[in-house]
PDB file as gemmi writes it, atoms N, CA and C in Angstrom:
CRYST1    1.000    1.000    1.000  90.00  90.00  90.00 P 1                      
ATOM      1  N   MET A   1       0.844  -1.192   0.000  1.00  0.00           N  
ATOM      2  CA  MET A   1       0.000   0.000   0.000  1.00  0.00           C  
ATOM      3  C   MET A   1       0.883   1.247   0.000  1.00  0.00           C  
ATOM      4  N   VAL A   2       0.495   2.199  -0.756  1.00  0.00           N  
ATOM      5  CA  VAL A   2       1.208   3.468  -0.846  1.00  0.00           C  
ATOM      6  C   VAL A   2       0.777   4.353   0.322  1.00  0.00           C  
ATOM      7  N   SER A   3       1.738   4.961   0.968  1.00  0.00           N  
ATOM      8  CA  SER A   3       1.434   5.842   2.099  1.00  0.00           C  
ATOM      9  C   SER A   3       1.338   7.295   1.625  1.00  0.00           C  
ATOM     10  N   GLN A   4       0.809   8.128   2.495  1.00  0.00           N  
ATOM     11  CA  GLN A   4       0.754   9.556   2.185  1.00  0.00           C  
ATOM     12  C   GLN A   4       2.166  10.110   1.973  1.00  0.00           C  
ATOM     13  N   GLU A   5       3.121   9.601   2.724  1.00  0.00           N  
ATOM     14  CA  GLU A   5       4.504  10.058   2.599  1.00  0.00           C  
ATOM     15  C   GLU A   5       5.069   9.708   1.217  1.00  0.00           C  
ATOM     16  N   ASP A   6       4.711   8.540   0.692  1.00  0.00           N  
ATOM     17  CA  ASP A   6       5.144   8.150  -0.651  1.00  0.00           C  
ATOM     18  C   ASP A   6       4.591   9.115  -1.698  1.00  0.00           C  
ATOM     19  N   VAL A   7       3.332   9.462  -1.541  1.00  0.00           N  
ATOM     20  CA  VAL A   7       2.688  10.374  -2.476  1.00  0.00           C  
ATOM     21  C   VAL A   7       3.333  11.755  -2.394  1.00  0.00           C  
ATOM     22  N   ILE A   8       3.585  12.223  -1.191  1.00  0.00           N  
ATOM     23  CA  ILE A   8       4.222  13.533  -1.007  1.00  0.00           C  
ATOM     24  C   ILE A   8       5.596  13.559  -1.659  1.00  0.00           C  
ATOM     25  N   ALA A   9       6.350  12.490  -1.529  1.00  0.00           N  
ATOM     26  CA  ALA A   9       7.676  12.421  -2.156  1.00  0.00           C  
ATOM     27  C   ALA A   9       7.562  12.562  -3.674  1.00  0.00           C  
ATOM     28  N   VAL A  10       6.563  11.936  -4.255  1.00  0.00           N  
ATOM     29  CA  VAL A  10       6.350  12.042  -5.704  1.00  0.00           C  
ATOM     30  C   VAL A  10       5.951  13.471  -6.074  1.00  0.00           C  
ATOM     31  N   VAL A  11       5.079  14.080  -5.295  1.00  0.00           N  
ATOM     32  CA  VAL A  11       4.662  15.456  -5.562  1.00  0.00           C  
ATOM     33  C   VAL A  11       5.873  16.391  -5.539  1.00  0.00           C  
ATOM     34  N   LEU A  12       6.716  16.244  -4.546  1.00  0.00           N  
ATOM     35  CA  LEU A  12       7.894  17.104  -4.442  1.00  0.00           C  
ATOM     36  C   LEU A  12       8.857  16.870  -5.603  1.00  0.00           C  
ATOM     37  N   GLU A  13       8.989  15.623  -6.015  1.00  0.00           N  
ATOM     38  CA  GLU A  13       9.838  15.306  -7.172  1.00  0.00           C  
ATOM     39  C   GLU A  13       9.277  15.951  -8.438  1.00  0.00           C  
ATOM     40  N   LEU A  14       7.978  15.843  -8.634  1.00  0.00           N  
ATOM     41  CA  LEU A  14       7.351  16.453  -9.809  1.00  0.00           C  
ATOM     42  C   LEU A  14       7.477  17.970  -9.788  1.00  0.00           C  
ATOM     43  N   LEU A  15       7.309  18.569  -8.624  1.00  0.00           N  
ATOM     44  CA  LEU A  15       7.494  20.020  -8.513  1.00  0.00           C  
ATOM     45  C   LEU A  15       8.908  20.412  -8.923  1.00  0.00           C  
ATOM     46  N   HIS A  16       9.865  19.648  -8.487  1.00  0.00           N  
ATOM     47  CA  HIS A  16      11.266  19.943  -8.783  1.00  0.00           C  
ATOM     48  C   HIS A  16      11.587  19.756 -10.271  1.00  0.00           C  
ATOM     49  N   THR A  17      11.065  18.690 -10.866  1.00  0.00           N  
ATOM     50  CA  THR A  17      11.428  18.382 -12.245  1.00  0.00           C  
ATOM     51  C   THR A  17      10.511  18.998 -13.292  1.00  0.00           C  
ATOM     52  N   ARG A  18       9.226  19.156 -12.970  1.00  0.00           N  
ATOM     53  CA  ARG A  18       8.264  19.636 -13.971  1.00  0.00           C  
ATOM     54  C   ARG A  18       7.641  20.991 -13.660  1.00  0.00           C  
ATOM     55  N   GLY A  19       7.835  21.453 -12.426  1.00  0.00           N  
ATOM     56  CA  GLY A  19       7.207  22.711 -12.045  1.00  0.00           C  
ATOM     57  C   GLY A  19       5.760  22.519 -11.619  1.00  0.00           C  
ATOM     58  N   TRP A  20       5.148  23.630 -11.256  1.00  0.00           N  
ATOM     59  CA  TRP A  20       3.801  23.633 -10.697  1.00  0.00           C  
ATOM     60  C   TRP A  20       2.794  22.955 -11.615  1.00  0.00           C  
ATOM     61  N   ARG A  21       2.842  23.251 -12.909  1.00  0.00           N  
ATOM     62  CA  ARG A  21       1.873  22.688 -13.856  1.00  0.00           C  
ATOM     63  C   ARG A  21       2.089  21.206 -14.106  1.00  0.00           C  
ATOM     64  N   GLY A  22       3.246  20.697 -13.780  1.00  0.00           N  
ATOM     65  CA  GLY A  22       3.536  19.288 -13.979  1.00  0.00           C  
ATOM     66  C   GLY A  22       2.978  18.386 -12.901  1.00  0.00           C  
ATOM     67  N   VAL A  23       2.481  18.993 -11.840  1.00  0.00           N  
ATOM     68  CA  VAL A  23       1.912  18.204 -10.746  1.00  0.00           C  
ATOM     69  C   VAL A  23       0.413  18.047 -11.004  1.00  0.00           C  
ATOM     70  N   THR A  24       0.082  16.984 -11.706  1.00  0.00           N  
ATOM     71  CA  THR A  24      -1.321  16.667 -11.964  1.00  0.00           C  
ATOM     72  C   THR A  24      -1.685  15.406 -11.184  1.00  0.00           C  
ATOM     73  N   THR A  25      -2.957  15.246 -10.915  1.00  0.00           N  
ATOM     74  CA  THR A  25      -3.363  14.040 -10.195  1.00  0.00           C  
ATOM     75  C   THR A  25      -3.053  12.805 -11.030  1.00  0.00           C  
ATOM     76  N   GLU A  26      -3.176  12.935 -12.330  1.00  0.00           N  
ATOM     77  CA  GLU A  26      -2.852  11.810 -13.222  1.00  0.00           C  
ATOM     78  C   GLU A  26      -1.373  11.439 -13.103  1.00  0.00           C  
ATOM     79  N   ALA A  27      -0.493  12.433 -13.116  1.00  0.00           N  
ATOM     80  CA  ALA A  27       0.951  12.170 -13.014  1.00  0.00           C  
ATOM     81  C   ALA A  27       1.311  11.565 -11.658  1.00  0.00           C  
ATOM     82  N   VAL A  28       0.716  12.078 -10.600  1.00  0.00           N  
ATOM     83  CA  VAL A  28       0.997  11.559  -9.257  1.00  0.00           C  
ATOM     84  C   VAL A  28       0.513  10.118  -9.140  1.00  0.00           C  
ATOM     85  N   ALA A  29      -0.692   9.857  -9.604  1.00  0.00           N  
ATOM     86  CA  ALA A  29      -1.233   8.494  -9.536  1.00  0.00           C  
ATOM     87  C   ALA A  29      -0.375   7.533 -10.357  1.00  0.00           C  
ATOM     88  N   ARG A  30       0.018   7.956 -11.544  1.00  0.00           N  
ATOM     89  CA  ARG A  30       0.829   7.087 -12.403  1.00  0.00           C  
ATOM     90  C   ARG A  30       2.167   6.778 -11.741  1.00  0.00           C  
ATOM     91  N   ARG A  31       2.821   7.789 -11.188  1.00  0.00           N  
ATOM     92  CA  ARG A  31       4.138   7.600 -10.570  1.00  0.00           C  
ATOM     93  C   ARG A  31       4.090   6.749  -9.307  1.00  0.00           C  
ATOM     94  N   THR A  32       2.974   6.792  -8.606  1.00  0.00           N  
ATOM     95  CA  THR A  32       2.859   6.011  -7.370  1.00  0.00           C  
ATOM     96  C   THR A  32       2.187   4.659  -7.609  1.00  0.00           C  
ATOM     97  N   HIS A  33       1.790   4.421  -8.855  1.00  0.00           N  
ATOM     98  CA  HIS A  33       1.161   3.153  -9.249  1.00  0.00           C  
ATOM     99  C   HIS A  33      -0.138   2.892  -8.498  1.00  0.00           C  
ATOM    100  N   ILE A  34      -0.925   3.968  -8.339  1.00  0.00           N  
ATOM    101  CA  ILE A  34      -2.251   3.835  -7.731  1.00  0.00           C  
ATOM    102  C   ILE A  34      -3.270   4.499  -8.654  1.00  0.00           C  
ATOM    103  N   SER A  35      -4.528   4.221  -8.427  1.00  0.00           N  
ATOM    104  CA  SER A  35      -5.574   4.870  -9.208  1.00  0.00           C  
ATOM    105  C   SER A  35      -5.828   6.272  -8.657  1.00  0.00           C  
ATOM    106  N   LYS A  36      -6.445   7.102  -9.488  1.00  0.00           N  
ATOM    107  CA  LYS A  36      -6.798   8.432  -8.996  1.00  0.00           C  
ATOM    108  C   LYS A  36      -7.816   8.334  -7.861  1.00  0.00           C  
ATOM    109  N   LYS A  37      -8.663   7.318  -7.903  1.00  0.00           N  
ATOM    110  CA  LYS A  37      -9.629   7.111  -6.823  1.00  0.00           C  
ATOM    111  C   LYS A  37      -8.897   6.887  -5.499  1.00  0.00           C  
ATOM    112  N   THR A  38      -7.866   6.052  -5.521  1.00  0.00           N  
ATOM    113  CA  THR A  38      -7.081   5.808  -4.308  1.00  0.00           C  
ATOM    114  C   THR A  38      -6.369   7.083  -3.861  1.00  0.00           C  
ATOM    115  N   LEU A  39      -5.858   7.836  -4.817  1.00  0.00           N  
ATOM    116  CA  LEU A  39      -5.199   9.109  -4.489  1.00  0.00           C  
ATOM    117  C   LEU A  39      -6.167  10.035  -3.765  1.00  0.00           C  
ATOM    118  N   TYR A  40      -7.406  10.107  -4.268  1.00  0.00           N  
ATOM    119  CA  TYR A  40      -8.402  10.976  -3.630  1.00  0.00           C  
ATOM    120  C   TYR A  40      -8.885  10.426  -2.287  1.00  0.00           C  
ATOM    121  N   GLN A  41      -8.689   9.147  -2.036  1.00  0.00           N  
ATOM    122  CA  GLN A  41      -8.986   8.621  -0.702  1.00  0.00           C  
ATOM    123  C   GLN A  41      -7.921   9.079   0.292  1.00  0.00           C  
ATOM    124  N   LEU A  42      -6.688   9.228  -0.188  1.00  0.00           N  
ATOM    125  CA  LEU A  42      -5.608   9.699   0.676  1.00  0.00           C  
ATOM    126  C   LEU A  42      -5.661  11.213   0.869  1.00  0.00           C  
ATOM    127  N   PHE A  43      -6.010  11.925  -0.192  1.00  0.00           N  
ATOM    128  CA  PHE A  43      -6.093  13.384  -0.181  1.00  0.00           C  
ATOM    129  C   PHE A  43      -7.390  13.786  -0.878  1.00  0.00           C  
ATOM    130  N   PRO A  44      -8.332  14.394  -0.162  1.00  0.00           N  
ATOM    131  CA  PRO A  44      -9.651  14.689  -0.730  1.00  0.00           C  
ATOM    132  C   PRO A  44      -9.644  15.600  -1.957  1.00  0.00           C  
ATOM    133  N   SER A  45      -8.598  16.413  -2.111  1.00  0.00           N  
ATOM    134  CA  SER A  45      -8.536  17.298  -3.274  1.00  0.00           C  
ATOM    135  C   SER A  45      -7.076  17.551  -3.634  1.00  0.00           C  
ATOM    136  N   LYS A  46      -6.874  18.057  -4.836  1.00  0.00           N  
ATOM    137  CA  LYS A  46      -5.507  18.389  -5.256  1.00  0.00           C  
ATOM    138  C   LYS A  46      -4.950  19.492  -4.355  1.00  0.00           C  
ATOM    139  N   ASP A  47      -5.795  20.425  -3.973  1.00  0.00           N  
ATOM    140  CA  ASP A  47      -5.343  21.487  -3.063  1.00  0.00           C  
ATOM    141  C   ASP A  47      -4.841  20.915  -1.748  1.00  0.00           C  
ATOM    142  N   ASP A  48      -5.564  19.943  -1.198  1.00  0.00           N  
ATOM    143  CA  ASP A  48      -5.115  19.287   0.050  1.00  0.00           C  
ATOM    144  C   ASP A  48      -3.771  18.596  -0.147  1.00  0.00           C  
ATOM    145  N   LEU A  49      -3.627  17.957  -1.287  1.00  0.00           N  
ATOM    146  CA  LEU A  49      -2.376  17.281  -1.597  1.00  0.00           C  
ATOM    147  C   LEU A  49      -1.218  18.260  -1.652  1.00  0.00           C  
ATOM    148  N   LEU A  50      -1.395  19.348  -2.382  1.00  0.00           N  
ATOM    149  CA  LEU A  50      -0.330  20.336  -2.527  1.00  0.00           C  
ATOM    150  C   LEU A  50      -0.051  21.057  -1.209  1.00  0.00           C  
ATOM    151  N   GLU A  51      -1.102  21.362  -0.466  1.00  0.00           N  
ATOM    152  CA  GLU A  51      -0.922  22.028   0.826  1.00  0.00           C  
ATOM    153  C   GLU A  51      -0.116  21.150   1.788  1.00  0.00           C  
ATOM    154  N   THR A  52      -0.416  19.869   1.802  1.00  0.00           N  
ATOM    155  CA  THR A  52       0.315  18.942   2.668  1.00  0.00           C  
ATOM    156  C   THR A  52       1.769  18.816   2.234  1.00  0.00           C  
ATOM    157  N   ALA A  53       1.990  18.783   0.929  1.00  0.00           N  
ATOM    158  CA  ALA A  53       3.346  18.644   0.404  1.00  0.00           C  
ATOM    159  C   ALA A  53       4.206  19.869   0.711  1.00  0.00           C  
ATOM    160  N   LEU A  54       3.574  21.021   0.681  1.00  0.00           N  
ATOM    161  CA  LEU A  54       4.336  22.254   0.900  1.00  0.00           C  
ATOM    162  C   LEU A  54       4.311  22.676   2.342  1.00  0.00           C  
TER     163      LEU A  54                                                      
END                                                                             
């Protein structure tokens, strides 16, 4: 199972390599090998995800 910490690490990596626009829920889900549904179970919205990461 992917943890919130795993997802945050991917978000930070994407921010570093692709910039703000490169952090999409699709990209995060693909990189963590989870569905977008599972991603939204961990973080209710993209804003929550980004706020937690930053």
